[in-house]
N, C-alpha and C positions, 0 to 999 in steps of 0.2 A: 129186549124188544126185537121184533123181527125186522129183517132188511126191507121189506116192502113197506112196512110201517114207517121206517125211518125216511124213506124217499118221499113219502106223502106227508111228511110233517109240515105243518103250516109255517113254522119258523124257518125251516130250511128253504122252503119254497120262496119265501120273501127274500132271502139272501141271494138266492140264485137269480131271482128276477131283477134284483137291484144290480147285480154284477152285469147281467145282460144289457140292462139299460145303459150302464156306463160304457160298455164296449161299443154298443150301437151309436151312442151319442158321440163318442170319440172318433168314429170312422166317418160319420156323415156330416159333421159340422166343422169344417176347417177353420183354423184360427184366422182372424182378419190380418191382412198384410199391413205392416206399419212402415210408412214412408218417413225416413229420418230427415228432419229439416237440417240442411247443411249449415255448418257454422259459418256465419258471414266472415269473408276475408277482410281483414283490417289492413288497409293501406296506410303505412305510417306517413304522417305529415312531414314533407321535406323540411330540413333545417334551412333557414334563410342563409343565402350566400353572403358571407362577410367579406367586404372589400377592404383590404388594409390600406389605410391612408399613410403614404410614406412620410417619414419624419422630414420636415423641410430642412434643406441644406442651408445653413446660415453662413453666408459669405461675409467675412469681416470687412468692414469699410476700411480701405487702405488709408493709412495715415498720410495726409498730404505732405509732399516734400516742401521744405522751406524754400522761399524764393531764392533764386540764384543771386549772388552778390558779385558785382563787378569788381574784380581785382585790378588795380591800376587805373588807367585813363583811356578814354576813347576820344579821338580828334575827328570831328565831323565838319565837313564843309557844307555850307548852305548859302547859295546866292553870293553876296559880297561879304559874308561873315563866316567865321569859324567858331566852333563851340568845343570846349573841353568838358567832357562828361565824366563824372566820378559816380560812385554808388549813391551819393547824397547831395550832389551839387552840379550846377551848370555855370560855366564861365564863358562869356561871349566876348569876341574881339571883332571890331568893325574893319576887317580887311579880308580880302580873298586870299586863299592859300594855294600857292602853285606847287606845293610839294613838301613833304617832310624829309629831312636829311636822313641818310642811312643810319647814322648813329642815334636817331630819334630825338635829337636835341633842338634842331632849328626848323622853323617854318618860314619859307619865302612867300611874300604876299605883296599885294598892291592895295593901296588905300587911296581914297579921294576919287573925284570924278570931274567931268566937265573940263578936261584939260589941266586939272590941278592934281593929277595922280602922282604918287610917290611909290617907289619900290622899297619895301621894308624887310628887315630880318627880325623875326620874333624868336626869342629864346624861351623854349617850352619848359626849361628848368627854373630859370630865375624870373620869368615873366617880363623881362626887359624887351622893348622894341626899339630898334634904331633904324634910321633912314639910310639907305644905301645910294639911291638915285632919286633925283627929281624927275619924274616921268614914269609912266606905266610901261612895264615890260611884259613880254609874253614868252611862252615856251620855256618856263623855268624848269631846269632839270639838274639834279645833283650828281657830282662825281661820286664814285663808290666810297671814297675815303672822307667825304663830307667837308673837304677843304675848299672845293671850287664848285661853281655851278655855271651852266650855260644858259643863254637866253637869246631872244631874237627881238629885233625892232621891226614891227610891221611885216614880219615873215620875209624880209628881203636880205637878212644876213644872220650869221651865227657868231656870238661873242662868248667869251669866258671871263668870269670874275673870280679872283683869288681872294678869299676872306683873310688869309694870313698877311698878305701884303697890301691889300686894297687896290690892286692893279686890275686893269681891264684890257683884254686882248681880243683883236679881231681874228676869228678863225676863217671865215669865208663871207664874201659879199657877192650877192647875185649880180650877174651882168645887167647893165641897163644902157639904154640908148635914149637920146633926146631927139624927138622928131618934130618937125614943123608941120602942124596940121591946121589948115585954114588960118594961117598966120599966128597960131599959138603953139607954144612949146608943150609937148606931151612926153612924159617919161614912160618908158616901156621896160618892165623889170622881168627878169627870170625869178622863179619862185623857189623858196626853200621850206622844208618842214621842220618841226621841232626836233631837236636832237635828243638822243638817249645815250647815257654813258654805259659802257660795258667794262670799264676798268678805271683806274685812277688817271690814265693818260690817253684813253681812247673814247671817241665820241662818234656815234652813227647818226646820220641824218640823210634826207633826200634833197636833191637839188636839180635844177634845170641845167643841162649842158647842151651845147650846140650853138650854131650861129644865130645871131639876132636877125629879125626881119630887116630887109634892105630898106623898106619904107612902110609906113602905115598911113591910112587915109581916114580912119575913124578915131576920134578922140576917145579917151577913157576905155580903151579896149582891155580885155582881161589880161592878167599876167600870164606868162608862159609857165605851164604846170611843170612840176618836178618830173624827171624822167629817168633818174638813176639813184641808186643808194651809194652813199659815200662814207668812208671811214676816215676820220680825222685822227692822226697820230700827233699828240701834243707833247713833244719833247722840247729841246732847246730851240728847235725850229718846228714849224707845223708842216706836215705833209698830208696830202689828200689822196686817197685811193678809191677808185670807183669800182662798183660791183657790176657784173654782167646782167644782174637781175635786180628787181625792186623788192626790198624786204623792210619790214619794220620790226623793231625790238619790242617785245612784250614785257620781259622780265629777265633779271640776272640773278643767279644763285648767290647766297651770301658770301661764299668763298670765291666767287667770280669764275668758277670752273665751267659752268654751263650757262647757255643763253637760250631763251625761248623766243622764237621769231615767227612771224606770219608772212606768207607770200602776198605780194601786191600785184602780181601779174594778172592778166585777164583770166577769169575762171578759178583763181586761187583764193577767193574770199574766205573759204573755210579750211584752207591748208595751214596746218600748224606744224612747225619744225623745231627740233632741238639740236643744238650744236655745241661742241666744246668752245671755250673761249678762243678768240682768234686775234691776230695782229695784222692779218692781211687776208684778202679774199681768195688768194691762191690756195690756201689750205683749208678753206671753209668746207666742212663736211655736214651738209644738212641732212638730217634723218627725219622723215615725216612721221608724226604721231599716227598710230594706226587709224586708217580711214573708218574702221568699224566703231571707233570711239566717237560719239557725237560731240560736236563742238558748237554749242550755243545755237540750237535750233530756234531758241527764243528770239534771237536777233541776228538774222543772217547778215553777214558782212560787217558787223560791229568789230572794231579792232580787238577789244579785250572782254567783251561780254561773256560771262560764264567762265572766265579764266581767273582763278584765284592767284596764279603765279606760284613761285617756289615756296615750299614749306620752310619756315625759318630754320636756319642752321641745318639744312638738308638739301640733298640733290634730287628729291622728289618734287614734283609740282602737282597742283590740284586743278581739276576742271569741275564744273558744276553743270549738270544737265540731266534730262530724263533718261532712265534706264528702261530695260525691257519690261519691267513690271509696271510701267507708267508713272512711277514715282521719281521725284528729283533726288539725285544722289551726288555725293562727292566722289570723284574718281582720283586715285593716286597713281601717278605714272613715274616710273623709275627712269631717270634721264639716260642712264648708261644702257640698260637692257630694253627700254620701252615697254617693260612689263606693266600691265594695267591691273590695278586692284580696285574693286568696287567697295566704296565706303558706305556709311549709313545714309539713310534718307533724310533730306532736309527740305525746308520750304525754299522755293526759288526766290532769291532776294530781288527786291524792286530794281536795284541797280545792277543786277547780274553778278554780284560779288559777295563773297563771305570773307570775313577777316578773323584770323586766329587771335584769340585772347590769351596771352601768356604762352606757356609752353604747349605746343600742339599735342603732346602726349596726354595732357589733361582733358583734351577733347572739348574745349569750350570755344564757340565761334560767336561772332556778332554779325548782324546783318540788318538791312533796312526792310521792313515788312509793311506792305500796304493792303494785305488781305482783309484786315478788319476795318480799314478806314477809307477804302476806295469809294468814290473818286477823289476824295481829299488826299492829303499827303499821308504820312506814314509814321510808324513807330520804330524806335531803336530797340532791338531785341537781342538778348544773349541766349544761347541754347547749349545744353549739355548733350553731346552727341550720343553718349552711352545710354542715357535714360530717355532722351527725347523731350526733356523738360525745357520749357521756354519761360523767360521772364521779360516782360516789357520794362525797359529801363526808363524811357521817357516817351511821352506822347509828343511826336514831332510834327503835329498837324500844322503848326505855325512855320515850319521849315519850308524852304523852297528848294526842291530837287536835292535833298540831302545826299551826301556821298561820304562813306567812311574812308578817311585818309590813313589812319594809323592807330594801333594800340601802343600805349606807352606804359612803362612800369610805374 
């Protein structure tokens, strides 16, 4: 077949036309643009915040301490009666008690009234009571060996009674004069105070000294007040020594080596002194308890309020008053160095006094408490100073102005 014939072949022409059509179609008709739909962003749902509930702390309920039990006996004065309290009983005696003997065996008291008084001696060991005098006495005070006691009759004299011999001796009688006033006789006395023993043979009291008035014109005038402190030395003879200043004895240590005294001069109501035992005022060396130590703010001027006195069988003495923390504390003061030691907090007792129960090392005290009964009277309470635990022994509402006299074995 010739070349010209091949070029004009109908089959070949169709193929060429088809290829041209494909080429033209591919160049003139662009493909449509495809916009891709973005994949949605999935925000994860947040997990809920879990708050952890703490496991509750279980505080065990403390086992309550058993009530304190009174070891021995407490002697409480109330009005014209005294009470002996034990852990499970109360014994009452119908006489007033003027003081417990240092050996804790005897109580001096007065019974009766209306001119029929008697002075009695009650034996706290046997329970026996015997009459010593017909007539009421005042200012009963024991010698340190418990064999003698001093007393006064109407505060015009000082006498001493010896239990072993049954004898009575005059120590001092205040001066007195008889005056004629408007045709009547009037007695005018010097005055004495109650005595306090500082040894087996030494007694301190205050008395009036000086000349009596030349005359008086008014009947029933007051007595002349005491104006000096006197030491009575009770040997085979009695001698009296006057001090240049007025002092009262608060307490004496059990071994009689130290004496706690309070000033009675003007402005000395809160002055507390300690001195070694003395037999004359020449050697008296008064050392003042530090002024920074509060002495009974509760009752300014009271002779012994807030003063517990000497610790049994020790030369330390105790005071009770508020400390810098606002709480009431026991203070311990060394008689030799005057070093002050702050003790535990305690309630302030109604009568301003705490009483050691048994050995002070055990830390048990007794006191009168009116915090739960005011304005009525009070409770008799014992307290463990180491734990602060308190136990009410007896509801003392029926008592009249109770006062703790002594603890006895």
